[in-house]
C-alpha positions as CSV (number, residue, x, y, z in Angstrom):
1,X,-21.3,-30.4,-54.5
2,X,-19.1,-29.1,-51.6
3,X,-19.6,-30.4,-48.1
4,X,-20.3,-27.8,-45.4
5,X,-16.7,-28.1,-44.2
6,X,-15.3,-27.8,-47.7
7,X,-17.5,-24.8,-48.3
8,X,-16.0,-23.0,-45.4
9,X,-12.5,-24.2,-46.1
10,X,-12.7,-23.0,-49.8
11,X,-13.1,-19.4,-48.5
12,X,-10.2,-17.4,-47.4
13,X,-9.9,-18.4,-43.8
14,X,-8.7,-15.6,-41.5
15,X,-5.4,-16.1,-39.7
16,X,-4.7,-14.3,-36.4
17,X,-2.6,-11.8,-38.3
18,X,-5.7,-10.8,-40.3
19,X,-7.2,-9.5,-37.1
20,X,-4.5,-6.8,-37.0
21,X,-5.4,-5.5,-40.4
22,X,-7.9,-2.8,-41.2
23,X,-11.6,-3.0,-40.6
24,X,-12.4,-4.7,-43.9
25,X,-10.6,-7.9,-42.6
26,X,-12.6,-7.7,-39.3
27,X,-15.9,-7.4,-41.3
28,X,-14.9,-10.4,-43.4
29,X,-14.1,-12.4,-40.2
30,X,-17.4,-11.5,-38.7
31,X,-19.2,-12.6,-41.8
32,X,-17.4,-15.9,-41.9
33,X,-18.0,-16.5,-38.2
34,X,-21.8,-15.9,-38.8
35,X,-21.7,-18.5,-41.6
36,X,-19.7,-20.9,-39.4
37,X,-22.3,-20.5,-36.6
38,X,-25.0,-21.5,-39.0
39,X,-23.0,-24.6,-40.2
40,X,-22.3,-25.6,-36.6
41,X,-26.0,-25.2,-35.7
42,X,-26.7,-27.7,-38.5
43,X,-24.5,-30.2,-36.7
44,X,-22.0,-31.2,-39.4
45,X,-19.7,-33.9,-38.0
46,X,-16.9,-33.0,-40.5
47,X,-16.7,-29.5,-39.2
48,X,-14.2,-30.1,-36.4
49,X,-11.0,-29.0,-38.0
50,X,-12.5,-25.8,-39.4
51,X,-14.4,-25.0,-36.2
52,X,-11.1,-25.4,-34.3
53,X,-9.4,-22.9,-36.6
54,X,-12.3,-20.5,-36.5
55,X,-12.2,-20.7,-32.7
56,X,-8.5,-20.0,-32.6
57,X,-9.0,-16.9,-34.9
58,X,-11.8,-15.7,-32.7
59,X,-9.7,-16.0,-29.6
60,X,-6.9,-14.0,-31.2
61,X,-9.3,-11.0,-31.4
62,X,-9.3,-9.0,-28.2
63,X,-12.2,-6.9,-29.2
64,X,-14.7,-8.6,-26.9
65,X,-12.3,-10.0,-24.3
66,X,-12.9,-13.6,-25.3
67,X,-16.7,-13.7,-25.0
68,X,-17.2,-14.0,-28.8
69,X,-15.0,-17.1,-28.7
70,X,-17.0,-18.4,-25.8
71,X,-20.3,-17.9,-27.7
72,X,-18.8,-19.8,-30.7
73,X,-17.5,-22.5,-28.3
74,X,-20.9,-23.0,-26.7
75,X,-22.5,-23.6,-30.2
76,X,-20.0,-26.3,-31.2
77,X,-21.6,-29.8,-31.0
78,X,-19.9,-31.9,-28.3
79,X,-16.9,-29.6,-27.7
80,X,-15.9,-31.8,-24.8
81,X,-14.6,-34.3,-27.2
82,X,-12.0,-31.9,-28.4
83,X,-9.4,-30.9,-25.8
84,X,-7.7,-28.5,-28.2
85,X,-10.9,-26.3,-28.3
86,X,-11.0,-26.2,-24.5
87,X,-7.3,-25.2,-24.3
88,X,-7.9,-22.5,-26.9
89,X,-10.7,-20.8,-25.0
90,X,-9.1,-21.3,-21.6
91,X,-6.0,-19.6,-22.9
92,X,-8.0,-16.7,-24.3
93,X,-9.7,-16.1,-20.9
94,X,-6.5,-16.5,-18.8
95,X,-5.1,-13.4,-20.6
96,X,-8.4,-11.5,-20.5
97,X,-9.9,-9.1,-17.9
98,X,-11.9,-12.1,-16.6
99,X,-9.5,-14.9,-15.7
100,X,-12.3,-16.5,-13.5
101,X,-14.0,-17.6,-16.7
102,X,-11.0,-19.8,-17.6
103,X,-11.3,-21.5,-14.2
104,X,-15.1,-22.1,-14.8
105,X,-14.2,-23.7,-18.2
106,X,-11.6,-25.8,-16.5
107,X,-14.1,-27.0,-13.9
108,X,-16.6,-27.8,-16.6
109,X,-14.0,-29.7,-18.5
110,X,-13.3,-31.9,-15.5
111,X,-17.0,-32.4,-14.8
112,X,-17.4,-33.8,-18.3
113,X,-14.7,-36.3,-17.7
114,X,-12.1,-34.7,-19.9
115,X,-8.6,-34.6,-18.4
116,X,-6.3,-31.6,-19.0
117,X,-3.0,-32.1,-20.7
118,X,0.4,-30.5,-20.3
119,X,-0.8,-27.5,-22.3
120,X,-4.0,-26.9,-20.3
121,X,-2.5,-26.7,-16.9
122,X,-0.1,-23.8,-17.5
123,X,-3.0,-21.7,-18.8
124,X,-5.2,-22.7,-15.8
125,X,-2.4,-21.9,-13.3
126,X,-1.8,-18.5,-15.0
127,X,-5.5,-17.8,-14.6
128,X,-5.3,-18.8,-10.9
129,X,-2.5,-16.3,-10.4
130,X,-4.3,-13.5,-12.1
131,X,-7.6,-14.2,-10.3
132,X,-5.8,-15.0,-7.0
133,X,-7.7,-18.3,-6.8
134,X,-5.2,-20.1,-4.6
135,X,-7.5,-23.0,-3.7
136,X,-8.1,-23.7,-7.4
137,X,-4.3,-23.6,-7.9
138,X,-3.7,-26.2,-5.2
139,X,-6.4,-28.4,-6.8
140,X,-4.7,-28.0,-10.2
141,X,-1.4,-29.0,-8.6
142,X,-3.1,-32.2,-7.4
143,X,-4.4,-32.9,-10.9
144,X,-0.9,-32.3,-12.3
145,X,0.7,-34.7,-9.8
146,X,-1.9,-37.4,-10.4
147,X,-1.4,-37.1,-14.2
148,X,2.4,-37.1,-13.9
149,X,2.8,-33.6,-15.3
150,X,4.3,-31.9,-12.2
151,X,7.7,-33.5,-12.5
152,X,8.8,-34.2,-16.0
153,X,6.9,-31.3,-17.7
154,X,9.0,-28.2,-17.0
155,X,6.3,-25.8,-18.4
156,X,3.8,-27.1,-15.8
157,X,6.4,-26.9,-13.1
158,X,7.3,-23.3,-13.9
159,X,3.6,-22.3,-13.9
160,X,3.3,-23.9,-10.4
161,X,6.4,-22.1,-9.2
162,X,5.2,-18.8,-10.4
163,X,1.7,-19.4,-8.9
164,X,3.0,-20.3,-5.5
165,X,5.5,-17.4,-5.4
166,X,2.8,-14.9,-6.4
167,X,0.6,-16.3,-3.6
168,X,3.5,-15.6,-1.1
169,X,3.8,-19.4,-0.4
170,X,7.5,-19.4,-0.8
171,X,8.0,-22.4,1.5
172,X,5.8,-24.5,-0.8
173,X,7.3,-23.0,-3.9
174,X,10.9,-23.7,-2.7
175,X,10.0,-27.3,-1.7
176,X,8.6,-27.9,-5.2
177,X,11.5,-26.2,-6.8
178,X,14.0,-28.4,-5.0
179,X,12.0,-31.5,-6.1
180,X,11.9,-30.6,-9.8
181,X,13.6,-33.1,-12.0
182,X,14.2,-30.7,-14.8
183,X,14.8,-26.9,-14.4
184,X,15.5,-24.2,-16.9
185,X,16.3,-20.5,-16.5
186,X,12.6,-19.7,-16.1
187,X,12.4,-22.0,-13.1
188,X,15.3,-20.2,-11.4
189,X,13.8,-16.8,-12.3
190,X,10.5,-17.7,-10.8
191,X,12.1,-18.5,-7.4
192,X,14.5,-15.5,-7.5
193,X,11.6,-13.1,-8.4
194,X,9.4,-14.7,-5.7
195,X,12.0,-14.0,-3.0
196,X,12.6,-10.5,-4.4
197,X,9.0,-9.6,-4.3
198,X,8.7,-10.9,-0.7
199,X,11.7,-8.7,0.3
200,X,13.9,-11.7,1.1
201,X,17.0,-10.4,-0.7
202,X,19.4,-12.8,1.1
203,X,17.6,-15.9,-0.3
204,X,17.4,-14.3,-3.8
205,X,21.2,-13.7,-3.7
206,X,21.9,-17.2,-2.4
207,X,19.8,-18.8,-5.1
208,X,21.6,-16.7,-7.8
209,X,24.9,-18.1,-6.5
210,X,23.6,-21.6,-6.7
211,X,22.3,-21.0,-10.2
212,X,25.7,-19.9,-11.4
213,X,27.4,-22.9,-9.6
214,X,25.1,-25.3,-11.5
215,X,26.2,-23.6,-14.8
216,X,22.8,-22.0,-15.7
217,X,23.3,-18.7,-17.5
218,X,21.2,-15.9,-16.3
219,X,19.0,-13.8,-18.6
220,X,17.7,-10.2,-18.3
221,X,14.8,-11.4,-16.2
222,X,17.2,-12.9,-13.6
223,X,19.0,-9.6,-13.4
224,X,15.7,-7.6,-13.1
225,X,14.7,-9.9,-10.2
226,X,18.0,-9.4,-8.4
227,X,17.9,-5.6,-8.8
228,X,14.3,-5.7,-7.5
229,X,15.7,-7.5,-4.4
230,X,18.3,-4.8,-3.9
231,X,15.6,-2.2,-4.2
232,X,13.5,-3.8,-1.5
233,X,16.4,-4.3,0.8
234,X,18.1,-1.0,0.1
235,X,21.3,-2.9,-0.5
236,X,23.3,-0.5,-2.6
237,X,26.5,-2.5,-2.4
238,X,25.1,-5.6,-3.9
239,X,23.2,-3.5,-6.5
240,X,26.4,-1.9,-7.6
241,X,28.0,-5.4,-7.8
242,X,25.2,-6.6,-10.1
243,X,25.6,-3.5,-12.3
244,X,29.3,-4.2,-12.6
245,X,28.5,-7.9,-13.4
246,X,26.2,-6.7,-16.2
247,X,28.9,-4.5,-17.7
248,X,31.6,-7.1,-17.5
249,X,29.4,-9.9,-18.9
250,X,28.2,-7.6,-21.7
251,X,24.6,-7.9,-20.9
252,X,22.3,-5.9,-23.2
253,X,20.5,-3.3,-21.2
254,X,17.1,-3.1,-22.7
255,X,14.2,-0.9,-21.6
256,X,13.1,-3.2,-18.8
257,X,16.6,-3.7,-17.4
258,X,17.4,0.0,-17.7
259,X,14.2,0.8,-15.7
260,X,15.3,-1.7,-13.0
261,X,18.7,-0.1,-12.7
262,X,17.1,3.4,-12.3
263,X,14.7,2.0,-9.7
264,X,17.4,0.2,-7.8
265,X,19.7,3.3,-7.5
266,X,16.8,5.6,-6.8
267,X,15.4,3.5,-3.9
268,X,18.9,2.9,-2.5
269,X,19.5,6.6,-2.3
270,X,22.1,7.1,-5.0
271,X,20.3,9.8,-7.0
272,X,23.4,10.7,-9.1
273,X,23.7,7.2,-10.5
274,X,20.0,6.9,-10.9
275,X,20.0,10.0,-13.0
276,X,23.1,8.8,-15.0
277,X,21.4,5.5,-15.8
278,X,18.3,7.4,-16.8
279,X,20.2,9.7,-19.2
280,X,22.1,6.7,-20.8
281,X,18.8,4.9,-21.7
282,X,18.3,5.3,-25.5
283,X,14.6,4.7,-25.0
284,X,12.5,5.8,-22.1
285,X,8.9,5.3,-21.2
286,X,6.6,6.4,-18.4
287,X,8.1,3.8,-16.1
288,X,11.5,5.3,-16.5
289,X,10.3,8.8,-15.6
290,X,8.2,7.5,-12.7
291,X,11.2,5.6,-11.3
292,X,13.1,8.9,-11.2
293,X,10.1,10.6,-9.6
294,X,10.1,8.0,-6.8
295,X,13.8,8.6,-6.3
296,X,13.4,12.3,-6.0
297,X,10.3,12.0,-3.8
298,X,12.0,9.6,-1.4
299,X,15.5,11.1,-1.1
300,X,15.1,14.7,-2.2
301,X,13.1,17.9,-1.4
302,X,9.4,17.7,-2.4
303,X,9.8,20.8,-4.6
304,X,12.4,19.0,-6.8
305,X,10.0,16.0,-7.1
306,X,7.2,18.3,-8.2
307,X,9.4,20.0,-10.8
308,X,10.3,16.6,-12.2
309,X,6.6,15.6,-12.2
310,X,5.6,18.7,-14.1
311,X,8.2,18.1,-16.8
312,X,7.3,14.5,-17.4
313,X,6.2,14.0,-21.0
314,X,3.8,11.3,-20.0
315,X,2.1,10.3,-16.8
316,X,0.1,7.3,-15.7
317,X,-1.7,6.5,-12.5
318,X,1.5,5.3,-10.8
319,X,3.1,8.7,-11.5
320,X,0.2,10.6,-9.9
321,X,0.2,8.2,-7.0
322,X,3.9,8.8,-6.4
323,X,3.6,12.6,-6.3
324,X,0.4,12.5,-4.1
325,X,2.1,10.1,-1.7
326,X,5.2,12.3,-1.6
327,X,3.1,15.3,-0.5
328,X,1.3,13.2,2.2
329,X,4.5,11.8,3.6
330,X,5.9,15.4,3.8
331,X,2.9,16.6,5.6
332,X,1.7,18.8,2.7
333,X,-1.8,17.3,2.7
334,X,-3.5,20.3,1.2
335,X,-1.2,20.1,-1.8
336,X,-1.9,16.4,-2.1
337,X,-5.7,17.0,-2.2
338,X,-5.2,19.7,-4.8
339,X,-3.1,17.4,-7.0
340,X,-5.8,14.7,-6.6
341,X,-8.4,17.1,-7.9
342,X,-6.2,18.0,-10.8
343,X,-5.7,14.3,-11.6
344,X,-9.5,13.9,-11.7
345,X,-9.8,16.9,-14.0
346,X,-7.6,15.1,-16.4
347,X,-10.1,12.3,-16.6
348,X,-7.9,9.8,-14.8
349,X,-9.8,7.4,-12.4
350,X,-8.0,6.8,-9.1
351,X,-7.0,3.3,-8.0
352,X,-6.8,1.9,-4.5
353,X,-3.3,3.3,-4.0
354,X,-4.5,6.8,-4.8
355,X,-7.4,6.6,-2.5
356,X,-5.3,5.3,0.4
357,X,-3.0,8.3,0.1
358,X,-5.9,10.7,-0.2
359,X,-7.6,9.3,2.8
360,X,-4.4,9.6,4.8
361,X,-4.3,13.3,3.8
362,X,-7.9,13.8,4.9
363,X,-7.2,12.1,8.3
364,X,-4.1,14.3,8.9
365,X,-5.9,17.6,8.3
366,X,-9.3,16.5,9.5
367,X,-11.0,17.0,6.1
368,X,-14.1,14.9,6.7
369,X,-16.0,16.3,3.7
370,X,-13.4,15.0,1.2
371,X,-13.1,11.8,3.2
372,X,-16.8,11.2,2.9
373,X,-16.7,11.9,-0.8
374,X,-14.0,9.2,-1.2
375,X,-16.2,6.8,0.8
376,X,-19.1,7.4,-1.6
377,X,-16.7,6.8,-4.6
378,X,-15.5,3.5,-3.1
379,X,-19.1,2.4,-2.4
380,X,-20.3,3.2,-5.9
381,X,-17.3,2.0,-7.9
382,X,-15.7,-0.8,-6.1
383,X,-17.5,-4.1,-5.4
384,X,-14.8,-5.6,-3.2
385,X,-12.3,-3.0,-2.0
386,X,-9.0,-4.3,-0.7
387,X,-8.7,-4.6,3.1
388,X,-5.9,-2.0,3.1
389,X,-8.3,0.6,1.6
390,X,-11.1,-0.1,4.2
391,X,-8.4,0.2,6.9
392,X,-7.5,3.6,5.5
393,X,-11.1,4.6,5.5
394,X,-11.6,3.6,9.1
395,X,-8.4,5.5,10.1
396,X,-9.7,8.6,8.4
397,X,-13.0,8.5,10.2
398,X,-11.2,7.9,13.6
399,X,-8.9,10.8,13.1
400,X,-11.7,13.1,12.0
401,X,-13.6,12.3,15.3
402,X,-16.1,9.8,14.0
403,X,-14.7,6.7,15.7
404,X,-18.2,5.1,15.9
405,X,-18.4,5.2,12.1
406,X,-15.0,3.5,11.9
407,X,-16.3,0.8,14.2
408,X,-19.4,0.3,12.0
409,X,-17.1,-0.2,9.0
410,X,-15.0,-2.6,11.0
411,X,-18.0,-4.7,11.9
412,X,-19.1,-4.8,8.2
413,X,-15.7,-6.1,7.0
414,X,-15.7,-9.6,5.6
415,X,-11.9,-9.9,5.8
416,X,-9.8,-8.3,8.5
417,X,-6.1,-8.3,9.2
418,X,-4.0,-7.1,12.2
419,X,-4.0,-3.5,10.8
420,X,-7.8,-3.5,10.9
421,X,-7.7,-4.2,14.6
422,X,-4.9,-1.8,15.2
423,X,-6.8,1.1,13.6
424,X,-9.9,0.5,15.8
425,X,-7.9,0.1,19.0
426,X,-5.8,3.2,18.2
427,X,-8.8,5.2,17.3
428,X,-10.5,4.4,20.6
429,X,-7.3,5.2,22.5
430,X,-7.1,8.5,20.6
431,X,-10.6,9.5,21.9
432,X,-9.9,8.4,25.5
433,X,-12.1,5.3,25.3
434,X,-9.6,3.1,27.1
435,X,-12.0,0.3,28.3
436,X,-13.4,-0.1,24.7
437,X,-9.8,-0.4,23.5
438,X,-9.1,-3.2,25.9
439,X,-12.4,-4.9,24.9
440,X,-11.4,-4.9,21.2
441,X,-8.0,-6.1,22.1
442,X,-9.5,-9.1,23.9
443,X,-11.8,-9.8,20.9
444,X,-8.7,-9.6,18.6
445,X,-6.9,-12.3,20.6
446,X,-10.1,-14.4,20.9
447,X,-10.4,-14.3,17.1
448,X,-6.9,-15.7,16.7
449,X,-5.2,-12.6,15.5
450,X,-1.6,-12.1,16.8
451,X,-1.1,-8.6,18.1
452,X,2.1,-6.8,17.0
453,X,4.2,-4.0,18.3
454,X,1.8,-1.4,16.9
455,X,-1.2,-3.0,18.7
456,X,0.6,-2.6,22.0
457,X,1.5,1.0,21.3
458,X,-2.2,1.7,20.8
459,X,-3.2,-0.4,23.8
460,X,-0.7,1.1,26.2
461,X,-1.5,4.6,25.0
462,X,-5.2,3.9,25.8
463,X,-4.2,2.8,29.3
464,X,-2.1,5.9,29.8
465,X,-4.9,8.3,28.7
466,X,-7.4,6.4,30.8
467,X,-5.2,6.2,33.9
468,X,-5.4,2.4,33.9
469,X,-2.1,1.7,35.6
470,X,-2.7,-2.0,36.6
471,X,-4.0,-2.9,33.1
472,X,-1.1,-1.1,31.5
473,X,1.5,-2.9,33.6
474,X,-0.2,-6.2,32.9
475,X,-0.2,-5.8,29.1
476,X,3.4,-4.4,29.2
477,X,4.5,-7.6,30.9
478,X,2.4,-9.8,28.7
479,X,4.0,-8.4,25.5
480,X,7.2,-10.4,26.0
481,X,6.0,-13.4,28.1
482,X,2.7,-14.1,26.4
483,X,2.7,-12.6,22.9
484,X,6.4,-12.7,22.2
485,X,6.5,-9.1,21.0
486,X,9.8,-7.2,21.3
487,X,9.9,-4.0,23.4
488,X,10.5,-0.9,21.4
489,X,11.2,2.7,22.6
490,X,7.5,3.6,21.9
491,X,6.3,1.1,24.4
492,X,8.6,2.4,27.1
493,X,7.5,6.0,26.3
494,X,3.8,4.9,26.9
495,X,4.7,3.2,30.2
496,X,6.7,6.2,31.4
497,X,3.8,8.5,30.6
498,X,1.4,6.2,32.4
499,X,3.5,6.0,35.5
500,X,4.2,9.7,35.4
501,X,0.5,10.7,35.1
502,X,-0.3,8.6,38.2
503,X,2.6,10.2,40.2
504,X,5.0,7.2,40.2
505,X,8.0,9.3,39.1
506,X,10.6,7.1,40.8
507,X,9.2,4.0,39.1
508,X,9.3,5.8,35.8
509,X,13.0,6.7,36.3
510,X,13.8,3.0,37.2
511,X,12.0,1.9,34.1
512,X,14.1,4.2,32.0
513,X,17.3,2.9,33.5
514,X,16.2,-0.7,32.6
515,X,15.6,0.2,28.9
516,X,17.8,-1.9,26.6
517,X,18.0,1.0,24.2
518,X,18.9,4.7,24.6
519,X,15.9,6.8,25.7
520,X,14.8,9.3,23.1
521,X,13.3,12.8,23.4
522,X,9.8,11.3,23.6
523,X,10.6,9.3,26.7
524,X,12.3,12.2,28.5
525,X,9.6,14.5,27.4
526,X,6.9,12.3,28.9
527,X,8.8,12.2,32.2
528,X,9.3,16.0,32.1
529,X,5.6,16.6,31.6
530,X,4.9,14.4,34.7
531,X,7.5,16.3,36.7
532,X,5.7,19.6,35.8
533,X,2.3,18.0,36.6
534,X,3.4,16.9,40.1
535,X,5.9,19.7,40.8
536,X,9.0,17.5,41.1
537,X,12.0,19.8,40.6
538,X,14.7,17.3,41.6
539,X,13.8,14.7,39.0
540,X,12.9,17.5,36.6
541,X,16.5,18.8,36.8
542,X,17.9,15.4,35.9
543,X,15.5,15.2,32.9
544,X,16.5,18.7,31.8
545,X,20.2,17.7,31.8
546,X,19.4,14.6,29.7
547,X,17.3,16.6,27.2
548,X,19.9,19.3,26.7
549,X,22.5,16.6,25.7
550,X,20.2,15.3,23.0
551,X,20.3,16.6,19.5
552,X,17.1,17.9,17.8
553,X,15.3,18.9,20.9
554,X,12.2,20.8,19.9
555,X,11.2,24.3,20.9
556,X,8.1,23.0,22.6
557,X,10.1,20.9,25.1
558,X,12.4,23.9,25.8
559,X,9.3,25.9,26.6
560,X,8.1,23.1,28.8
561,X,11.4,23.2,30.7
562,X,11.2,26.9,31.1
563,X,7.6,26.7,32.5
564,X,8.7,24.0,35.0
565,X,11.5,26.3,36.2
566,X,9.1,29.3,36.4
567,X,6.5,27.4,38.3
568,X,9.0,26.3,40.9
569,X,10.5,29.8,41.2
570,X,13.9,28.9,39.6
571,X,14.2,32.3,38.2
572,X,17.9,32.4,37.4
573,X,17.8,29.0,35.7
574,X,14.8,30.1,33.7
575,X,16.5,33.3,32.5
576,X,19.6,31.3,31.4
577,X,17.5,28.9,29.4
578,X,15.5,31.8,27.8
579,X,18.8,33.4,26.8
580,X,20.1,30.1,25.3
581,X,16.8,29.7,23.4
582,X,17.2,33.3,22.0
583,X,20.8,32.6,21.0
584,X,19.8,29.3,19.3
585,X,16.9,31.0,17.6
586,X,14.6,28.4,19.1
587,X,10.8,29.0,18.9
588,X,7.9,26.8,19.9
589,X,6.1,25.5,16.8
590,X,2.8,27.2,16.5
591,X,-0.2,25.2,17.5
592,X,-2.7,24.9,14.6
593,X,-6.4,24.5,14.8
594,X,-8.7,23.9,11.9
595,X,-12.4,24.6,11.1
596,X,-14.6,23.5,8.3
597,X,-16.6,26.2,6.6
598,X,-18.6,25.7,3.4
599,X,-17.0,22.3,2.7
600,X,-13.5,23.9,3.1
601,X,-10.8,23.4,5.8
602,X,-9.3,26.6,7.2
603,X,-6.3,26.5,9.6
604,X,-5.4,29.2,12.1
605,X,-3.2,29.7,15.1
606,X,-2.5,32.4,17.8
607,X,-1.9,35.8,16.2
608,X,-2.0,34.1,12.8
609,X,-2.1,36.5,9.8
610,X,-1.5,33.8,7.0
611,X,-5.2,33.6,6.0
612,X,-6.1,35.7,3.0
613,X,-9.1,37.1,4.9
614,X,-7.3,37.6,8.2
615,X,-8.2,41.4,8.4
616,X,-11.9,40.7,8.1
617,X,-11.6,37.8,10.6
618,X,-9.8,40.0,13.2
619,X,-12.4,42.7,12.6
620,X,-15.2,40.2,13.3
621,X,-13.4,39.0,16.4
622,X,-13.1,42.6,17.7
623,X,-16.8,43.2,17.1
624,X,-17.6,40.0,19.0
625,X,-15.4,41.0,21.9
626,X,-17.0,44.5,22.0
627,X,-20.4,42.9,21.9
628,X,-19.6,40.5,24.8
629,X,-18.2,43.4,26.9
630,X,-21.3,45.4,26.3
631,X,-23.5,42.5,27.3
632,X,-21.5,41.9,30.4
633,X,-21.7,45.6,31.4
634,X,-25.4,45.7,30.9
635,X,-25.9,42.5,32.9
636,X,-23.8,43.7,35.8
637,X,-25.1,47.4,35.8
638,X,-28.7,47.2,34.7
639,X,-29.5,50.4,36.7
640,X,-27.6,52.4,34.1
641,X,-30.0,51.5,31.4
642,X,-31.8,54.6,30.1
643,X,-35.3,54.1,28.9
644,X,-36.2,56.6,26.2
645,X,-39.9,57.2,25.7
């Protein structure tokens, strides 16, 4: 009579390859798993080997994301005595959509007194990386050191390197890398890719040089990391050198390396080489097409990017995000929202990158209706949205006039960063609430957040709009001496505007002379506006001379100069300027207002005929004008009313 273990072993036991076969193999596996569950429940002590093999086969099936294996694991008598079973299930979950379960298993393993081995820890560290559980990763590092696996076991060391680099802890990662007794090409790749993803191309290049000096041969992943560093830095020269090195050394350009080359040339602005590398690729995927789309969107006209997008044989969420972001960055926000609606009609769910771009579009054109719809989508579909997404949501509400709603969102945030504070301070400044901006700035410093250059642009702008000269001068001085923030041209523009609004034109001129950089059109424009406000023709003439020497002066500033000359009776100078404007073909950009009607945004300007219903709109305006004139006449001359009986 067969023992329970022999009874199971005598059957055809499914291998992981069986799981890739048709449904009949799957049904056979399920039947055998059911039989195994029954034998396990009976508590057979000779079942260990078969149970381990059944568990491995169950983990190889991705149908239930590892939970079937977990149910089988939970029914094995005393699984804590078998480290292999723990490793099997932890490995299954570290590759699943729920890596946190692998960490729970690891904690349970330690609570039962079972120590991990050199195979357990790489799986645990991989789960930490995917779950972004950095505290657990440091604890696992401590366990590895205590058990003596951190140094001699290169696989454990590589997992630690990758984990720290993914967490952005490059200092810790580099210290551990330098202390490693044994390194292989994966170790070097982990550090190079860590520096590349952090945008530190200089360190990535230096490490590659050290790698070659120590006689370690690079592989395709080394080259991909270096090309990524070139892309982030925009270093076309080093990128070309890497490409030449690949050609000379005879490196095989596979799909991943080919995509990295297209991405590098595209982000560095060499569209011709990007397209050439793209054409030479024997096999292309959606990443290849999307890399070219990014290149065209960043360094070419938006219409060319849209043509490329329309001819792509396959699109993923990254492709849609690239095109939507391109529209937003070019100021074509209505087209961005239309493309977002088209994406949804294709059944593609937006991710956080999509929503950030769409919220930016809503903020730029004041489309509060769509912005609120995005807010509802986030609330219903995302349990823990990223801080950048909540920042974009606050920015949208602030730009659409609902700054108090933005503040409510800010107060509800569990995690904040400097951008969160900047959005609120900038939103309050935008709406003229200077004292509230200062109050939030003080809270920011009190909560140990370090203000940056954008914080001070918002703060000084608030002081300028609120006429808070003393506060503005205080914070301008504190930038360098207290907060160690470097002055930029935007900060000088805010201070010139603040001094000019209060009538201190001479001080504004002195501040401009002290600038370490060349004043731009914004600085001179702020001073010119103050000259017109206070009727200062002498300083105004100096500003006009400086503005006319600059390239790219806008029609609006030329009109401002013309008005200044007119208001101070400088008729001849005004006529000469008007003649120059006519010769240059300069026109002031039309001011655009927008109105929301029936959940739609409609834009209009002075004498605007772009709207499809412009004839009906002007007819309604004429009727209103006639009606108002009639009411005025009847109010002023009531005696002319005729009463007809």
